[in-house]
N, CA, C and O of each residue as an XYZ file, in Angstrom:
740
protein
N     120.884    123.656    154.632
C     122.172    122.594    153.862
C     122.584    123.165    152.816
O     121.873    123.031    151.820
N     123.700    123.884    152.709
C     124.508    123.783    151.334
C     125.550    122.460    150.624
O     126.187    121.572    151.192
N     125.384    122.797    149.124
C     125.495    121.726    148.096
C     127.095    121.453    148.302
O     127.925    122.285    148.669
N     127.214    120.719    148.127
C     128.601    119.860    148.209
C     128.937    120.695    146.399
O     128.128    121.034    145.535
N     130.341    120.767    146.427
C     130.608    121.300    144.885
C     131.086    119.561    144.372
O     131.415    118.696    145.183
N     131.019    119.357    142.856
C     131.276    118.623    142.239
C     132.600    118.044    142.329
O     133.435    118.607    141.621
N     132.844    117.453    142.745
C     134.731    116.455    142.920
C     134.720    115.480    141.603
O     134.035    114.458    141.574
N     135.551    115.904    140.519
C     135.798    115.284    139.505
C     136.955    114.052    139.951
O     137.314    113.226    139.111
N     137.451    114.035    141.275
C     138.099    113.105    141.371
C     137.462    112.101    142.077
O     137.796    110.926    141.927
N     136.617    112.426    142.800
C     135.583    111.206    143.456
C     135.242    110.161    142.540
O     134.722    110.070    141.428
N     135.832    109.243    143.601
C     135.859    107.467    143.054
C     134.121    107.079    143.508
O     133.772    107.293    144.669
N     133.357    106.642    142.734
C     132.216    105.502    143.314
C     132.968    104.324    143.762
O     133.936    103.685    143.352
N     132.132    104.274    144.791
C     131.879    102.793    145.566
C     131.586    101.194    144.596
O     130.583    100.642    144.144
N     132.953    100.910    144.609
C     133.389     99.066    143.848
C     131.938     98.787    144.205
O     131.359     98.996    145.271
N     131.540     98.333    143.215
C     130.067     97.703    143.538
C     130.716     96.022    143.998
O     131.826     95.494    143.935
N     129.466     95.624    144.429
C     130.103     94.491    145.358
C     130.249     93.165    143.888
O     129.584     93.123    142.853
N     131.083     92.469    144.235
C     131.314     91.457    143.097
C     130.373     90.272    143.394
O     130.153     90.015    144.577
N     129.848     89.593    142.516
C     129.345     88.544    142.428
C     129.565     87.425    143.605
O     130.702     87.551    144.059
N     129.029     86.649    144.072
C     129.351     86.006    145.110
C     130.157     84.548    144.482
O     131.010     83.890    145.079
N     129.572     84.276    143.041
C     130.752     83.328    142.269
C     131.638     83.892    141.275
O     131.157     84.743    140.527
N     132.769     83.584    141.148
C     133.547     83.950    139.986
C     133.085     83.152    138.756
O     133.004     81.940    138.955
N     132.696     83.677    137.260
C     132.427     82.800    136.182
C     133.224     83.602    135.026
O     133.508     84.773    134.774
N     133.464     82.078    134.357
C     134.257     82.460    132.965
C     135.282     82.848    133.125
O     135.995     82.023    133.696
N     135.951     84.129    132.798
C     137.381     84.483    133.057
C     137.835     85.280    134.090
O     138.958     85.784    134.114
N     136.635     85.461    135.305
C     137.471     85.855    136.233
C     137.478     84.274    137.504
O     137.047     84.240    138.657
N     137.889     83.585    136.994
C     138.436     82.337    137.482
C     139.590     82.413    137.212
O     140.009     82.591    136.068
N     140.521     82.251    138.558
C     142.169     82.986    138.910
C     142.586     81.535    138.221
O     143.123     81.434    137.118
N     142.226     80.423    139.100
C     142.690     79.186    139.261
C     143.636     78.429    138.284
O     143.163     78.732    137.189
N     144.631     77.673    138.072
C     145.413     77.508    136.773
C     144.612     76.308    136.502
O     144.693     76.030    135.305
N     143.582     75.175    137.409
C     143.585     74.447    137.314
C     141.770     74.210    138.032
O     141.386     74.867    139.000
N     141.157     73.493    137.540
C     139.577     73.584    137.884
C     139.220     71.841    138.015
O     139.786     70.981    137.340
N     138.179     71.589    139.019
C     137.924     70.167    139.024
C     136.179     70.606    138.523
O     135.430     71.388    139.108
N     135.939     69.923    137.455
C     134.169     70.171    136.685
C     133.645     69.036    137.731
O     134.100     68.037    138.287
N     132.611     69.656    137.684
C     130.936     68.307    138.206
C     129.921     68.800    137.613
O     130.285     69.817    137.022
N     128.581     68.555    137.435
C     127.536     68.677    137.033
C     127.310     67.147    135.818
O     127.891     66.079    135.627
N     125.942     67.985    135.161
C     125.634     66.720    134.490
C     126.204     66.723    132.865
O     126.630     65.691    132.347
N     126.161     67.720    132.316
C     126.641     67.602    130.918
C     127.994     67.681    130.228
O     128.197     67.862    129.028
N     129.059     67.479    131.394
C     130.084     67.755    131.406
C     130.754     66.095    131.819
O     130.213     65.249    132.531
N     132.369     65.985    130.952
C     133.087     65.035    131.956
C     133.838     65.511    132.867
O     134.595     66.479    132.797
N     133.539     64.537    134.088
C     133.985     64.967    135.029
C     135.347     64.650    135.408
O     135.749     63.573    134.968
N     136.198     65.353    136.151
C     137.657     65.380    136.351
C     138.050     66.987    136.737
O     137.380     68.016    136.825
N     139.140     66.741    136.877
C     140.395     68.325    136.963
C     140.752     68.291    135.235
O     140.619     67.346    134.458
N     141.192     69.525    134.997
C     141.185     70.355    133.718
C     141.729     71.488    133.609
O     141.830     71.997    134.725
N     142.165     72.186    132.733
C     143.227     73.159    133.498
C     141.866     74.159    132.731
O     141.104     73.725    131.867
N     141.828     75.910    133.468
C     140.972     76.294    133.231
C     140.223     76.696    131.971
O     139.004     76.699    131.797
N     141.372     77.099    130.968
C     141.467     77.422    129.724
C     140.619     76.002    128.632
O     139.947     76.274    127.638
N     140.905     74.371    129.193
C     140.669     74.300    129.064
C     138.564     73.625    129.349
O     137.727     73.263    128.522
N     138.522     73.721    130.443
C     137.136     74.171    131.131
C     136.355     75.399    130.545
O     135.184     75.203    130.220
N     136.852     76.541    130.394
C     136.226     77.348    129.581
C     135.650     76.968    127.890
O     134.575     76.900    127.294
N     137.114     76.785    127.600
C     136.344     76.396    125.758
C     135.253     74.880    125.883
O     134.488     74.611    124.957
N     135.333     74.052    127.072
C     134.202     73.385    127.006
C     132.330     74.131    127.270
O     131.250     73.947    126.709
N     132.855     75.055    128.509
C     131.585     75.658    128.586
C     131.028     76.695    127.003
O     129.916     76.967    126.549
N     132.392     77.012    126.578
C     131.747     77.605    125.277
C     131.165     76.996    124.283
O     130.340     77.542    123.551
N     131.549     75.820    124.180
C     130.860     75.146    123.149
C     129.359     74.610    123.368
O     128.653     74.297    122.409
N     128.816     74.506    125.040
C     128.118     74.792    125.031
C     126.595     75.697    125.245
O     125.423     75.504    125.567
N     127.539     76.814    124.817
C     127.033     78.015    125.187
C     126.320     78.235    126.939
O     125.231     78.665    127.320
N     127.604     77.679    127.727
C     126.922     78.021    128.743
C     128.104     79.036    129.293
O     128.857     79.725    128.604
N     128.048     78.923    130.870
C     128.962     79.545    131.694
C     129.778     78.724    132.887
O     129.252     78.041    133.766
N     130.777     78.893    132.749
C     132.068     77.921    134.167
C     131.676     78.609    135.468
O     132.411     79.562    135.723
N     130.914     78.429    136.171
C     130.678     78.564    137.389
C     131.600     77.913    138.441
O     131.584     76.692    138.603
N     132.413     78.735    139.165
C     133.238     78.491    140.461
C     132.294     78.287    141.794
O     131.673     79.289    142.150
N     132.158     77.313    142.418
C     131.302     77.004    143.184
C     131.476     76.822    144.500
O     130.731     76.949    145.472
N     132.973     76.394    144.307
C     133.687     76.239    145.892
C     135.668     76.755    145.546
O     136.716     76.241    145.155
N     135.129     78.063    146.024
C     137.119     78.629    145.637
C     137.800     77.766    146.686
O     138.819     77.215    146.269
N     137.486     77.528    147.909
C     137.791     77.178    148.574
C     138.803     76.098    148.393
O     139.961     76.146    148.807
N     138.201     75.029    147.674
C     138.602     73.774    147.808
C     139.947     73.834    146.830
O     139.848     74.812    146.088
N     141.336     72.990    146.570
C     142.016     72.609    145.846
C     141.749     71.585    144.876
O     141.321     70.510    145.298
N     141.934     71.745    143.627
C     141.582     72.867    143.251
C     139.821     73.372    142.997
O     139.002     72.494    142.727
N     139.589     74.147    143.059
C     138.303     74.843    142.731
C     137.599     74.228    142.292
O     138.049     73.724    141.263
N     136.282     73.844    142.587
C     135.352     73.266    142.232
C     134.401     74.047    141.304
O     133.720     74.892    141.885
N     134.210     73.920    139.883
C     133.664     74.561    138.958
C     132.306     73.540    138.241
O     132.117     72.327    138.150
N     131.442     74.932    137.767
C     130.507     73.421    137.145
C     129.817     74.432    135.653
O     129.877     75.655    135.777
N     129.370     74.011    134.690
C     129.309     74.384    133.670
C     127.777     74.480    133.411
O     127.016     73.591    133.030
N     127.505     75.829    133.723
C     125.451     75.941    134.334
C     125.121     77.008    133.172
O     126.190     77.316    132.646
N     124.243     77.560    132.688
C     123.779     78.976    132.776
C     123.717     80.365    133.417
O     122.890     81.264    133.264
N     124.530     80.315    133.979
C     124.659     81.446    134.966
C     123.515     82.271    135.179
O     123.481     82.332    136.408
N     122.377     83.071    134.669
C     121.387     83.019    135.312
C     120.771     82.428    135.692
O     119.991     82.824    136.559
N     120.777     81.240    135.284
C     119.410     80.315    135.748
C     119.960     79.612    137.295
O     119.141     79.101    138.059
N     121.218     79.662    137.569
C     121.986     79.422    138.300
C     121.363     80.153    139.867
O     120.941     79.740    140.947
N     121.614     81.444    139.203
C     121.507     82.603    140.136
C     120.163     82.270    140.795
O     120.047     82.016    141.994
N     119.008     82.295    139.778
C     117.809     82.111    139.726
C     117.338     81.211    140.967
O     116.528     81.565    141.824
N     118.154     79.699    140.881
C     117.639     78.708    141.361
C     118.249     78.707    142.665
O     117.623     78.255    143.624
N     119.641     79.260    142.816
C     119.914     79.824    144.281
C     118.909     80.221    145.157
O     118.538     79.558    146.125
N     118.336     81.628    144.717
C     117.343     82.318    145.290
C     116.129     81.969    145.585
O     115.282     82.560    146.255
N     116.083     80.622    144.855
C     114.502     79.805    144.872
C     115.119     78.905    146.283
O     114.278     78.510    147.090
N     116.068     78.711    146.448
C     116.455     77.552    147.333
C     116.675     78.468    148.446
O     116.515     77.787    149.459
N     116.966     79.686    148.779
C     116.682     80.815    149.619
C     115.907     81.082    150.181
O     116.005     81.310    151.386
N     114.915     81.149    149.562
C     113.111     81.651    149.911
C     112.683     80.514    150.575
O     112.099     80.534    151.659
N     113.037     79.269    149.778
C     112.703     77.663    150.005
C     112.940     77.877    152.313
O     112.283     78.050    153.340
N     114.075     77.718    151.904
C     114.387     77.904    153.761
C     114.439     78.850    154.335
O     114.702     78.630    155.517
N     114.302     79.991    154.074
C     114.030     81.133    155.087
C     111.987     80.476    155.073
O     111.537     80.378    156.215
N     111.087     80.146    154.058
C     110.135     79.809    154.579
C     110.070     78.579    155.133
O     108.934     78.132    155.294
N     110.827     78.028    155.410
C     110.880     76.671    156.415
C     111.010     76.711    157.668
O     110.508     75.977    158.519
N     111.838     77.764    157.798
C     112.766     78.216    158.894
C     111.184     78.288    160.146
O     110.017     78.519    159.828
N     111.559     78.093    161.084
C     110.384     78.407    162.031
C     110.322     79.256    162.849
O     111.159     79.244    163.752
N     109.544     80.044    162.817
C     109.244     81.054    163.602
C     108.655     81.535    164.981
O     107.478     81.549    165.339
N     109.551     81.845    165.516
C     108.823     81.661    166.968
C     108.634     82.939    167.394
O     109.417     83.882    167.287
N     107.113     82.908    168.083
C     106.684     84.761    168.566
C     106.437     84.200    170.030
O     106.001     83.136    170.470
N     106.936     85.456    170.627
C     107.229     85.357    172.306
C     105.821     86.290    172.643
O     105.754     87.473    172.310
N     105.107     85.828    173.100
C     103.675     86.765    173.977
C     103.968     87.157    175.443
O     104.419     86.200    176.073
N     103.874     87.984    175.972
C     104.221     88.221    177.190
C     103.138     88.466    177.995
O     102.017     88.479    177.488
N     103.270     88.634    179.001
C     102.299     88.454    180.168
C     102.802     89.150    181.639
O     103.787     88.778    182.278
N     102.292     89.759    181.846
C     102.744     90.657    183.209
C     101.949     90.621    184.443
O     100.733     90.815    184.462
N     102.441     90.448    185.143
C     101.669     90.569    186.855
C     102.469     91.344    187.813
O     103.653     91.674    187.876
N     101.335     91.538    188.600
C     102.459     92.630    189.425
C     102.232     91.636    190.907
O     101.597     90.581    190.915
N     102.717     92.078    191.769
C     103.101     90.830    192.870
C     101.670     90.058    193.579
O     101.506     88.884    193.910
N     100.642     91.366    193.658
C      99.344     91.193    194.374
C      98.067     91.181    193.742
O      96.967     91.673    193.991
N      98.775     90.143    192.441
C      97.308     89.841    191.347
C      96.634     88.953    191.026
O      96.939     87.888    190.488
N      95.219     89.536    191.492
C      94.316     89.050    192.097
C      93.803     87.779    191.089
O      93.947     87.592    189.881
N      93.098     86.953    192.219
C      92.506     85.861    191.262
C      91.739     86.238    190.166
O      92.186     85.692    189.158
N      90.920     86.834    189.967
C      90.384     87.335    188.235
C      91.348     87.643    187.594
O      91.630     86.669    186.895
N      91.915     88.310    187.449
C      93.243     88.771    186.642
C      93.752     87.671    185.904
O      93.775     87.387    184.706
N      94.317     86.914    187.361
C      95.178     85.961    187.491
C      94.765     84.541    186.091
O      95.456     83.775    185.419
N      93.103     84.856    186.241
C      92.520     83.353    185.173
C      92.444     83.573    184.109
O      92.451     82.767    183.179
N      92.315     85.299    184.057
C      91.866     85.884    182.791
C      93.683     85.717    181.975
O      93.737     85.336    180.805
N      94.467     85.910    182.431
C      95.799     86.292    181.990
C      96.235     84.648    181.540
O      96.907     84.417    180.535
N      95.706     83.530    182.505
C      95.820     82.243    182.240
C      95.082     81.759    181.132
O      95.789     81.135    180.341
N      94.130     81.830    180.884
C      93.536     81.773    179.531
C      93.837     82.321    178.661
O      93.543     81.858    177.559
N      94.608     83.637    178.771
C      94.715     83.795    177.241
C      96.486     83.572    177.060
O      97.184     84.151    176.226
N      96.974     82.526    178.136
C      98.771     82.566    177.662
C      98.241     80.984    177.189
O      98.937     80.448    176.326
N      97.046     80.207    177.708
C      96.211     78.956    177.219
C      96.700     79.107    175.407
O      97.509     78.524    174.685
N      95.739     80.179    175.231
C      95.416     80.558    173.533
C      96.905     80.491    173.127
O      97.260     79.724    172.232
N      97.808     81.316    173.799
C      99.505     81.505    172.912
C      99.808     80.157    172.714
O     100.079     79.707    171.601
N      99.773     79.385    173.894
C     100.474     78.473    173.769
C     100.083     77.346    172.678
O     100.923     76.705    172.045
N      98.209     77.147    172.509
C      97.735     76.517    171.278
C      98.119     76.901    169.885
O      98.186     76.285    168.821
N      98.350     78.147    170.263
C      98.783     79.283    168.884
C     100.473     79.081    168.902
O     101.112     79.975    168.347
N     101.261     77.910    169.533
C     102.601     77.178    169.108
C     103.806     78.747    169.133
O     104.846     79.158    168.618
N     102.599     79.186    170.254
C     103.881     80.894    170.379
C     104.286     80.800    172.109
O     103.466     80.447    172.956
N     105.764     81.206    172.424
C     106.209     80.518    173.684
C     105.714     81.967    174.634
O     105.796     83.113    174.191
N     105.342     81.708    175.625
C     104.640     83.127    176.597
C     105.948     83.119    177.625
O     106.508     82.103    178.036
N     106.315     84.544    177.952
C     106.709     84.860    178.955
C     106.543     85.508    179.742
O     106.463     86.721    179.551
N     106.432     84.985    180.878
C     105.433     85.321    181.863
C     106.469     86.221    182.681
O     107.666     85.932    182.683
N     105.958     87.338    183.388
C     107.062     87.855    184.401
C     106.101     88.834    185.786
O     105.015     89.364    185.549
N     106.692     88.884    186.973
C     106.225     89.383    187.876
C     107.046     90.760    187.758
O     108.249     90.835    187.507
N     106.109     91.913    188.004
C     107.110     93.089    187.748
C     106.961     93.581    189.345
O     105.895     93.365    189.922
N     107.853     94.121    189.907
C     107.887     94.591    191.049
C     108.493     96.029    190.631
O     109.497     96.248    189.952
N     107.346     97.210    191.397
C     107.445     98.989    191.570
C     107.995     99.018    192.971
O     107.681     98.382    193.978
N     108.970    100.005    192.729
C     109.199    100.244    193.686
C     109.840     99.458    194.937
O     110.856     98.796    194.724
N     109.206     99.509    196.437
C     109.475     98.380    197.773
C     108.981     97.121    197.083
O     109.543     96.027    197.036
N     108.158     97.383    196.711
C     107.225     95.747    196.191
C     108.582     94.280    195.659
O     108.249     93.221    195.127
N     109.989     94.668    195.999
C     110.722     93.707    195.680
C     111.058     92.976    197.075
O     111.954     92.154    197.270
N     109.976     93.553    198.138
C     110.455     92.652    199.563
C     109.496     91.760    199.100
O     109.366     90.889    199.960
N     108.802     91.568    198.204
C     107.630     90.301    198.276
C     108.068     89.396    197.237
O     107.264     88.810    196.512
N     109.237     89.276    197.153
C     109.681     88.319    196.000
C     108.874     86.715    196.377
O     108.247     86.059    195.546
N     109.011     86.469    197.298
C     108.431     85.181    197.588
C     106.580     85.149    197.081
O     106.201     84.020    196.770
N     105.717     86.044    197.012
C     104.932     86.429    196.501
C     104.495     85.853    195.097
O     103.568     85.080    194.854
N     105.664     86.598    193.991
C     106.094     86.435    192.719
C     106.209     85.358    192.592
O     105.525     84.756    191.765
N     107.513     84.471    193.706
C     107.740     82.724    193.443
C     106.189     82.211    193.017
O     105.780     81.753    191.950
N     105.502     82.474    194.278
C     104.328     81.691    194.069
C     103.693     82.142    193.391
O     102.971     81.147    193.321
N     103.138     82.950    192.605
C     102.174     83.407    191.683
C     102.612     82.678    190.719
O     101.864     81.774    190.343
N     104.018     82.860    189.995
C     104.561     81.992    188.487
C     104.611     80.655    188.811
O     104.783     80.072    187.740
N     104.530     79.496    190.101
C     104.682     78.742    190.194
C     102.883     77.999    189.663
O     102.560     77.073    188.919
N     102.048     79.053    190.561
C     100.821     78.507    190.482
C     100.538     78.771    188.577
O      99.519     78.152    188.270
N     100.956     79.253    187.746
C     100.807     80.002    186.132
C     101.723     78.887    185.624
O     101.347     78.507    184.515
N     102.572     78.377    185.977
C     103.073     77.319    185.493
C     102.363     75.936    185.689
O     102.440     75.039    184.850
N     101.645     75.830    186.901
C     100.837     74.929    187.221
C      99.748     74.840    186.367
O      99.344     73.776    185.896
N      99.154     76.177    186.109
C      97.958     75.889    185.275
C      98.086     75.763    183.935
O      97.228     75.583    183.071
N      99.387     75.890    183.856
C      99.413     75.751    182.045
C     100.388     74.050    181.788
O     100.791     73.602    180.715
N     100.522     73.452    183.128
C     100.869     72.584    182.681
C     100.624     71.212    181.593
O     101.472     70.453    181.123
N      99.338     71.226    181.432
C      98.932     70.470    180.116
C      99.219     71.230    178.277
O      99.321     70.758    177.145
N      99.249     72.454    178.828
C      99.310     72.849    177.596
C     101.126     73.536    176.836
O     101.366     73.829    175.665
N     102.164     73.595    178.170
C     102.952     73.825    178.111
C     103.986     73.841    178.986
O     103.542     74.029    180.119
N     105.471     73.700    178.970
C     106.483     73.115    180.112
C     107.523     74.532    180.296
O     107.826     75.264    179.353
N     107.782     74.641    181.103
C     108.750     76.001    181.531
C     110.237     75.809    180.755
O     110.756     74.694    180.696
N     110.747     76.770    180.282
C     112.352     76.069    179.855
C     113.277     76.631    180.508
O     114.394     76.449    180.024
N     113.216     77.472    181.766
C     114.195     76.815    182.767
C     113.414     77.202    184.125
O     112.219     76.979    184.323
N     114.136     77.705    184.853
C     113.972     78.342    186.653
C     113.324     79.516    186.290
O     113.346     79.863    185.109
N     112.828     80.088    187.014
C     112.209     81.249    187.497
C     113.967     81.943    187.739
O     114.879     81.297    188.254
N     114.080     83.315    187.240
C     115.091     83.992    187.352
C     114.409     85.746    187.740
O     113.363     86.315    187.431
N     115.656     86.161    188.574
C     115.360     87.803    188.755
C     116.428     88.465    188.092
O     117.624     88.418    188.377
N     115.720     89.250    186.938
C     116.434     90.001    186.762
C     116.075     91.729    186.608
O     115.156     92.280    186.000
N     117.106     92.257    187.352
C     116.702     93.310    188.213
C     114.853     93.462    188.730
O     114.422     92.466    189.310
N     114.027     94.430    188.560
C     112.953     93.993    189.169
C     111.911     93.296    188.295
O     110.829     93.827    188.046
N     112.179     92.378    187.945
C     111.246     91.369    186.898
C     111.931     89.861    187.429
O     113.104     89.497    187.346
N     110.610     89.058    188.067
C     110.722     87.684    187.907
C     110.151     87.378    186.603
O     109.151     87.880    186.090
N     111.130     86.253    186.021
C     110.722     85.713    184.987
C     110.738     84.471    184.400
O     111.743     83.832    184.711
N     109.874     83.823    183.558
C     109.547     82.330    183.318
C     109.260     82.201    181.446
O     108.266     82.581    180.828
N     109.878     81.873    181.178
C     109.443     81.207    179.779
C     108.477     80.148    179.396
O     109.003     79.195    179.970
N     107.732     79.808    178.988
C     107.127     78.657    178.847
C     107.087     78.257    177.643
O     106.640     79.142    176.914
N     107.425     77.067    176.958
C     107.404     76.402    175.739
C     106.453     75.760    175.450
O     106.295     74.822    176.232
N     105.416     75.847    174.349
C     104.153     74.407    174.123
C     104.798     73.526    173.743
O     105.837     73.535    173.083
N     103.920     72.314    174.341
C     103.765     71.362    174.299
C     103.586     70.566    172.687
O     102.603     70.811    171.988
N     104.549     69.718    172.298
C     104.564     69.205    171.179
C     103.263     68.164    170.658
O     102.892     67.101    171.157
N     102.714     68.934    169.416
C     101.679     68.048    169.443
C     101.665     66.657    168.495
O     102.104     66.408    167.372
N     100.860     65.789    169.626
C     100.918     64.724    169.169
C     100.543     63.567    168.289
O     101.181     62.516    168.346
């Protein structure tokens, strides 16, 4: 691969602007000040900036879409750190749903069925969702009724551990049902 010649007129991509405007980057004529360490109200931007500089802090635009924009007098680096920390906490608290798949054939034997049923019980006890499906290969699609019976028997076997999230669906050559764990008492 040949190296491209250096182009002096090449412009570097503009770096992403911070999500909040601070200090002189605030374009509005007036701002609404909120926060703990300042008098709250509507001030001229220059006056609000002077108040922030008097405390050796930054004027940070919190809600740019409001009229006038809402600003807060804070240390910007600490403000960004707190924002990242809040986002991390929200992400950690968000429930992560795990979906485990169990595959059947239309003529699955009783031993295999029981084995897969035990696995599904374990998955539901671990608060994972279970996606059970019967996969029809070739001409097996004519045995849809066996697939329905198999999945209904599967749902009945898991009745005390989980409940189906909907009806049985036939998608292409698969008959699918989702089971969600029952809430703990």
